[in-house]
N, C-alpha and C positions, 0 to 999 in steps of 0.2 A: 380345343382345335385352334388349325390355321385357319388365317383367315383365308376367302376365298372373293377375292373381288379386281374388278380395273381400276375403279376409285382409288388413288393411292392416299386420299385422307381418310378414308375406313379402316387404316391400319395403325396398330398401339405404335409400330416404331416405323418415325418416318426420317428420313439418311438424306441431308442434302451432301453428296461427294463434287467435291470439285478440283482443277485442277491449278494450281496459281505458280507464276513466276514471281516478278518483280512486281507485279501489280495486286496486292489482295485485295485490292477494290471489290472485285468481282464477288469478293464471299459475300458483303454486305449488300449490292447492289442487286444479286441474284437473291438473297433474302428479302431486300425490302420488293421486289416484285413478285415473290411467292407468297409469304404470309401480310403484309401491309397494302400493296396494290395491285392486286393479281388480276386478269383480265378472267378468268373464268372462277373454278371455286379455289381458295386459300390451300396452300399447302402449307402447313406451319410445321417446320421439323422438329424432332425431339432430339434429333441430334445433325450437328455438323463435322465432316471429318473432308482437310485439305490431302493432298498429295504435293508434293512438291521437292527444289533443290535443297539443300544448304543453308545457300544465302535469302532462297524464295522462305524457307521457315522461319527464318529470323525474323526477316521483315514483316512479314505475317503476325509474329510474336506479337512483334511491336508496337504493330501497326492495329492490330484489331483486339489483340487481350489485353494490353498494358494497361494499368491506370491511367496513363494519361499518354496518346490522345485515345485510346481503346475504344474503338470505332465501333467496333460490335456490340459492347456495354452500352455507348450511349444511341444507337439505334432500338435496341432492345425498349432501353427505357423510357424514350421517345415516343415510343406504339408503343407503349403497355405490353411486351408479348409474353406470354408465359416460358419460364426456364427453359433454355436450351441448352443440350449438352455439347459445349464446345470448349474444350483447354487444349493447352500446350500437348498432351496426350492422345489428340484425336488430328494433330499434323504428321504426316508420315511420308519420312522422309526418302529420296528413293537413294538406293545403295548399288556399290559397285562391286565387281567378282570377290574384291576383300572384306567386302563388309563395310568397304566407307562410307560414308555421304556422298551422294553426288554433286559436284559445284554448280555442275551445270552438264546439257547434253549437248555433248559434239561431236562423238567420234561413235561409228560403227555398234560397237561394244557399249558404248554410252547406250547408244538407242535398245538396245537388246534387253540392256537389263532394266532400263525405264519403263518397256512393252510387258516384262515378267510380274517387274513389279506393281505397274495397274493393273495387269490380269488376275492377280493373286487377291489384290483386296476386293476387285469387284465380285469374283468367285466366291467368297468368303462371305461378304455381303448378302448374294443374292441365293444362298445356302438358306438362309434364315428366311422361313415362309409368313413369316406373321412382320415382315418389315418392305416398303415401299422405298423405291431410291429415288431422288431426284440427281439426276449427275449435267452437272454444268462443264461444257466443255470453251469456258468463255477466255480463259485464262491460261497462264504458263506457255510454252515454245509453242508453234503448231503440231509437232510431234507429240506431245503430251494428248492435245488435245484430241487429237487422231485414235491415239491407242485407248485412252478413256474411253471415246465415244466405241470404238470396234467392240473393245473389252463387253461393252452393254450389250451388241449386237450379240455377240457371240453367248452371252449368259443373261441378259435380261429377259424379264417376263412381263407378264401384261399389266402389272400396278406400277413399273418402272419407266421413266421418262429420261428425254434427253434436251436439253435445251443452249440455245447461247442468250445472252444480257444484250441488250442495245439500251444505250445513252445517248438523252439528246444534245447535240451540240448547245453550249462550248465545252460541256464538261467531260465530254467523253476522251477526251487527250487530255485533261488535267489530274496532276498527282494527288490533290489537294481535294477531291470530292469522292466521299463513299456514298452517299444515298439522297434523296430529297428530301430535306429537314421540314417537321411542320411548321417549325416559325423561320425569321429570315436568318438566312446567316450569307453574307457577304464573303466572298472568295476570290480571289486577286489570280486572274491567269495570266498567260505569258506575254507579254508585249504590253504590262499596267493593265488589261483592260479586267474589269472587276464584274459579276455575274452572284445573283442570288440563287444560291442552290435550292432555298423552297420551291425556285420554279422549275426545277428539272424535270423531265421523264423520262423515267425506265421501264422497261416493256422487254419481255420476256418473248424469244420467239423460239416453239415447240420444235424439237426436231424429231420426224418421225422416223423410226429406224425399222429392219426386219430383225424380228430375234430368232437367231438359230441355235438356242439351246437345243430344240427338240432333236436337234440331229448329235445331237454330242453325246459319246459314251458315258453310262454313269459313273466308269472311272474317271473322268475328265471334271466330274459334276462334283466328287464328292472328294477329290485329293490333289494334289499339286500337279501342278504340268505346267510348261513355260508357252507364252504367247503363240512358238511356231508349232508347237505341239497342237495346243486347243485350235489353232487356224486350218493346221492339216487334218486334223478330225470333223472341221465344220466341212472343208472342202469334200472329204471322203463321200459325208454323206448328201452332199449335193449331186455329189457324180453319178452318173449311169451304171446299174447295178452289173458286176462283174463276178463271178466265182471262180476259184480257182485251187483245185484238190490236188493233193499231195499225199497220196496214199502211205507212200514208203515214208515217209517224215512223219506221219499224222497231223500237217498243217495245213490250213486253206487262206485263200486270201480270199477278204469281202469287203467289199467297200472300202480298197484299198489299204486293208490292215491285214498282216500275218499274225495267226493265232493256231495254237494247237487244240484239239479234239480229241476226248476220248476214245479211244476206239470205237466202242459200241454205239455213240453219239453219229461217229466219222463215216460207218458202215452203212449207219441210217440215212445219211445225209448222202450219199455218195450213190443209193438206191433211187431215191430222187433224181439226184441230178445229171447222172446216166443216164433215166428218161427223159429226161429235160434235154439234155444232149442229143441226143436220137428223136427229138420229136415225140417221143410217146405220151400216152393220155396218162388221167390218172388213177390211182389204185385204190379199190377197198382195204380200209383194214385188216387185219385177220380178225377173225371171230373171237369175243372176248374169253370164251369158256373151251371151243375148237380149235386144236395144236392145226397148223395151216403148214404144208409140205412146202408147196409154192413159195409162202413169204420166208421159209426157213431159207429154201433154196440161193434165191435172191439177195438175200441178207449175208449168207455166209461167202457168194462170189466176191463178195466187197471186201469182207471182213479177211479174207485172206489174202487180198490185197497189200494188207498191212504188215509192215514189217515189224519182227521182234517181239511178236504175241508170246509162240511159244506153249508152256500151259496155258495160258489163259484163253490161248483160240480154243485150245482142244475143250476146258471147261466149257464154252458157250455152245462147242457142238456135240458136248452130250445135256445142257440144259436144255438143246432145241432138238433134240434127237426126234421126238414125236411131231417138231414142228413148233411155228412162233404163233404163241395166242395174241389177244387183242392186251390182255394185261401187260405182256412185255413190250409189245410196238407203245404202246400208251406211257408208259416209263420214262423209254430212252427219246420218245420225242418231244415229250415236255422236259427234260433233262436239256435236248439239242435247242430247244424253244427259250429257256433260261441263261445258258452261257452265251446265243446269241445275241440275245437283248443286253446281255450283258459286257459284253465287249464290243456292242458298234450302238448302243441306246438307239434312236428310231431309225438310224439307219440298216437296223436287219431286216424292215419290213419285206422286201423284196428276197430275205432270203430263210423266210420262217415258211416252212412244209404246211402248203393251205389245207382245209378240209373242204372248200368248196362251200363253207357256210349254206347250205342246206342238204338236207338230209332223200339218199342216204348219204351220208359220209363217203365223199373221194380225194384222195389226196396228191398231189402234188405240187412241182417246186414250177413256180410260176415266173421262169425264167425263160427266156426263147436261146432257143441254141446257141447262137452267137452270143452270148454272154457267160458261159461254161467252159472252162476249161480243165484239164487234166493233164498233168505234168510237174516237174519238180520245181519246187520254189528256190528263191536264193539263186537264179541264173539269170541272167541279161533277156530270154526271151523261154517261155515252156518249149520244151523237147517234144514235136509231134510224134505220140506211138498209135499203133493201129494193133491192138493185142484184142483176143475174143478169148472170152472162158464162160463155157456153155449157153453160147450163145449171146453175150453182152458184150457190146462194143465200148473200147477204151481208148480214148484219142482226145487232142484238143479240140480246143472250136473249131466249125466248118468256117 
């Protein structure tokens, strides 16, 4: 069973992730603050991963993982830390569009590639329910730190944390300082000044973040998506609900996303959308074992607006010749709910058909008339229409 806890130290995999540039010290400084001198409960990583450029990767390898100076190994030995998985393979080098390692992040294209690479790494790690992430934005270029922090905001879970490491004067600007040593070590600073690293103070500033993960569709949580795609999905989830239905093309726009619906589910959604558009009340479901002719009528009205059904529509009409029963209604309502949740994630909530949460069950789409549109998708604006079929209005929102 996956772990369910908001305490990072409870998880079997505890991953420290950092962006670095030409100052790999932030890795040892952050590790020291988390595992050796924490302000709260210790977080001893089982794994460390770096995200950097080509030159940053080389400097991290030489400064942290070499035999000498090998500051990561020295820190672990000085403070008797348990084994931590940190090797060259854990250094992730950002790439350009051709798959070449980025030397630096200077152009708009470099920024896009960095954003996509960082977002994908965070998405992959947060897909593991048995791990907790501690993400440091202290190193690298400011854009790298921003993208890393924002990626955690998009995908982060309650057990994941974000921080920045703070180092006391005069060590914060010293390229030779890596962590406060347990024994005296004299370090020569700029201008010939001397300082003892044993007296250094390193603290961690935890940065609260708002998790937008709940608003992302399942497809973005489990598959590859660019930074811009993920941000746009999060924006849609936070925007006011708006539903546009294009029966002719069998598509809808909900939470800003356009997607297709099967005819049966589209017709059912349209029954309730049209009632919401007209300000009409909730409906009881058809009886489970007693075909309902009124339900048949309102459902087939919508089905006939959908283009290209031909024999498929005739088959449905024959199946419902005596009326629609509760079983048919429940099956297609369930399918509609599943599709909406798959496409929209938790942003689907306003577009789901509500049963009122009380008995007797009465169903409605809880959108105001101003949030419902009918018209062709793919145009600059919906085309207003006012069509009437068996007393049912068809038009754009008021």
